[in-house]
N, C-alpha and C positions, 0 to 999 in steps of 0.2 A: 753222529751221522753213520759211523762205521757199524754200530750195533743195529741201528734202524735198517741199514742196507742189508746186513746179514739176515735180519728177521724177515724182511719182505721177500728176499731171494729164497729163503727156506720155505716160506708159505706159498710162493708161486704167484705170478701175476696172470690172472685168468685171461685167456685169449691172446696172449702176447709171447713172442719168443724173445729171450733176453740174451744179450751179449754184454757181459760185465767187465769193465776195466777198473781194477782196484787201484784207487789213488790215495789210500789212507797211509798214514805214517805209523808203522807198527812198532816204532821204538817207544811209544808211550805218549800220554797226553802232555807231558812237560815239553815236548818238542813241537807241538802244534803252534803255528803262527810265528815261529822263530826262524830267523835267517841264519842258516849254516850251509856248509857245502853239500851235506846229504840232502837237505830240503831242496836246494837249488838243482841238484842233479836229478832228484825224483821229479821235480816239476818239468824239467826239460824232457826226460824220457817219457813221461806221461803225455806231454803234448805231442811228441813224435808218434807215440802209440795210438793216440786218438786220431791223429791225422791219417795214419795208415788204415785204421778200422773204418773211418768215414769213407775213404776211397775204395776200400776192398769190399765192404758189406753194404754201403749205401743204406743205412738204417732209416726207418720211417721217423724216428724221434730220438733226440738226445735228452736223456734225463740227467739232471745235474743238481745235487745238493750244493748250495753255495755257502761260502764263508762270510763272516761279518767283520773281518779284519783286513788291513791293507795288503799284506803279503799273500794271504790266502785268497783274497778276491782277485788279486792281480792274475794269479794262475787260473782261477775259475773264469774270469773275464776273457782270457785268451782262449779257453775251451769254447766259449760262446762265439768268439770271432771265427774259430775254425768251423763251427757248425754253420754259421752264416755263410761263409765262403763256400761250403759244401751244399748249401741250400737244404739243410736238414733242420726242421723246426726243433727248438729247444724248450724244454720244460724245466724250470728251476724250482728248487724246494728249499725254503728257509726253515731251519730247525731251531731258530732262536727268536728273539724279539728286539734285536739291537741294530737292524740294518739301517733304519732312519738315523739313529744316533751315530752310527759309523759314518754315514754319508755326510751328516752335518758337521762332524768334528774333524774330518780328514782334509787333506790339502786340495786345492782347486783342480789339479790335474787328475787325481784319483776320483774326485766327484764327477768330473766330466766323463771319465772312462766308465765308471759305474752306471751313470745315467744312460750313456749311449749303448752299452752292451745289454742292459736290462730292457731298454725300450724296444729291442728287436726280438724278445722272446715270444714264444707262442702262448704259453701259460705260466703263471707263477703260483706256487703252492705255499700256504701258511698252515699253522697247526691249529689255530682256533679262529673264530669269527672276529674277535677283538684285535687280531693281528693283521687284518687286511690292510690297515693303514701303512704297514711297513713297505708295501709295494705301490701304494696309490700314486706317489709322484712319478713312478717310472712305467707302470703297466696299467692299461685300462681296467676299470673295475670289473667288467664282465669277463676278463681273462684271469682273474684271481680266484683260486679254488681253495677249499679247506680240506685237508686230509689229516685227521688226527692220528697220533702215534699208536702203535700196537706193540704189545710185549707178550712173551710167553708167560703163562701163569699155570699154577697147579690145577689139576682136575678137581681135587677135593682138598682145599686148604686145611691143614692140621695145625693145632697149637701145641707146641712142646711144653711139657710141665716145667715150671720154674718157681723159685721162691719170690714172694713179694710181687711188686709191680715193676715192669721193665719198660723203659722209654728208650727209643733208639733213633739214630740217624745213620744213613748209609750213603756214601758218595765221596766226592772230593773234599778233603779237609782243608778249608781255606777261609780266610777272613771274609772274602766276598760271598762265600756260600753260607755265611751266618754261623760258622762253627764256633767262633770265639764268643759271640753273643749267646748262643745256645749253651755253651759251657758255663758262662757266668749265670745264666738262668738256672742251670741244673743245680748249682750251689744254693740258690735261693729256694728252690723246690725242696732240696734235701734238709734245709733248716726246718721246714714245716712237715715234711714226710720222710723221715730218715729210713724208712723201709724200702724206698724206691731205689732202683738201680738204673744208671744211664750207660749207654753204649754208643760210641762213635766209631763206626767202621769205615775204612777207606785209607788212602794214603795222603800224606801232607804234600800240598802243592809247593809250599815254600818253607824253608827251614826257619825263617823268622816267625811264621805263624805257629809252627810247632813250639818254638821257644816261648812265644806269648801264651800259649795254652799251658805250658808248664808253670809259668809265672802265676797264672790265674789259680791253678790248683794249689800252688805253694802257699797262697794266702789262707787257705782253709785245709790244712793237712788232715784234720779230723774227719773231713768229708771226702777227701780225694780218693780214698780206697773204694768208694761207691761208684766211681766213674771208670769205665773200661774203654780201652782202645785196642780192639782185636786185630786191627790192620786191614789191608785189602782183602775182600772176600769175593769169591766167585763160585758158580756151580752149586754143589750141595751145601757148601759152607754158607753161602748167601741164603739159601733156602732155610737152613736151620736158624740162622740169625733172625730173619724176618718172622719165622714161626715162633720165636721165643719172645716177641714183643707184645706189649699191651697197647702201645701208642707209638705212632711214627710222627716225627717232627721234622719239618722242612721250612726253614726261615731264611732264604737267601736275601742278601742285601741288594744285589743288582738285578738286572732284567733277566727273565727266564722265558723259555718257550713252553715246552710241555715235557718236563723232565721224565725220563723213562723210569727212574727209581720211584717216582710218585705213583706211576701206573702199576709198578710191581707191588708196591704196598697195597694199592687198591685191589689188585688181583688176589691178594692173600686175605682180604677182608679186614684190614687194619683201619682203625679210626685215625684221623689226621688232625694235626695242628700245624697250620701253614701260614706263610706270608704271601698274600695273593698278588704277586708281581707278574707282569707279562701275561702269559696264557694260563697261569696256575689257577686263577679265580674261576675260569670257565671249566677247567679240568675237574676240580673238586668244589662244587658250589657250597656256599656257606649254609650252615645249620644242618642240612640233611647229610652231607658228605664230609664236612670238615668244620673246624673252628678257624676263622680267619683272624689273623693278628695284623692289624693295619700298620703298625710300626714295629719292626723286628728288633725291639730293645729288650734287654734282659728282664726287667720287671713285668712287661706285658707278656713276654713268652712264658715266664714262670706262672703268672696268673692263669693263663690258658691251660697249661699243663696240670696245675693243681685242680682246677675246676673239672677237667675231664677225668682225671684219676679218681675224683670223688663221686663220679656218676657212672657206675658200671652199666646201667641200662642204656644211657646215651651212647656210651662207647660201643656196645653191642649193636645198637640200631645203626650207627654210623658205619660200622664194619660191614654189616649186611648190605647197606645201600651202596657202599663202595664196590663190593664184590659184584652186585647186580649191574652197576654202571660199567665196570670193566667188561663183563660178559656181553653187554649190549653194544659197546662202542670201541673197545681197545684190544680185542684179540688180534693176533697176526693176520688171520683170514679176513677180518673186517677191514683192517688197514690196507692190506694188499688189494682188496677188491676196489676200494675207493681210489687208490693210486692208479690201478690199471684203467679205471674209467677215465681219469684225466688224460692219461697217456694215449689211450685209444682215440679219444676225441681229437687230440692234437694230430694224430696220424690221419684220421679221416679228413680233417680240415685241410691238410696238406694237398689232398687230391681235388679240392673244390676249385672252382674257377676264380674265386676271390682270394685265394691263398697267395701270399707273397712268395711262396716257395714253388719251385718248378716240379711238377709231378715226374715220377720216375718213368722211364720208357720200358722198363721190364718188370715183370711180376716177381715178387718174392714175399716171404712171410714178414709179418710185422716184426720189427726188431728195435731193440733199445740198447744204447751204450750206457 
């Protein structure tokens, strides 16, 4: 959500004046959703800051990306309560695909709080058409909008020269993200194609997962040297990493929304082997843009990789299709324009007779917190 917000703010929201309240935890992803004194203090000061801005600026719309966990949504729900009290319409944005699962698995009090706060929003945004059902129990269908993600991409993707064939993954290294299954699959691929190299870029979410990866590689020490872990990458280092790949693999075990790294790989014209969970299937359709792996198990992943590596023509066609799809749908400008349209509609509806929100008595520019 932090990366998305930074991207659309940099792109600009056409026709709207923006007042941004940064509520992200800059200590790192490991602290997200965890209860500690810093998170509690941040939540309190952000609530006070939002209340002050709602009173001082009286914005037309509150735009709020929402969490899919109990602690995160408790804070976000209180933001929505403040907006309701200030009679400011709220537009919520779901960046994942687990809201229904969260609702169904949490305690009755949290379920009631989630339902009551979401039922009062002006509009709800999802990442793909298939994810509309995440909001359908809480928000009327005609109030649910689709705004696909956008990412920065190179103007002219270049391929860095490298030896052999190189398969890569970039993101959080975690069992749930499919890292261990892909690592086991890489050893199966290397038995058949010893010239291939695998690279897993990112940081380990849990020490237990890192140790499990070491144990997998220890079973085949003669192949382990063909698997690299370059660590977390950003900026030019990430660009060079993606430019060095012949194939990008993303096989998460759990639910996903529309992963930004998948769009970054598409922006660079990479062919994809993916597990189509959540919004991934619509993001990179099967055959033209990606190979879909129905079950993210090592033998199935390995077969998909071997098949693609053995068909350079198909890889090139996929890469070209992915680059074209990125340019048509996933640039920052396209994403910002879609988001601005939803927010502007919410602002216009506030002023209509049928709106549940009281029109402002003074004129001012459109504003968004």
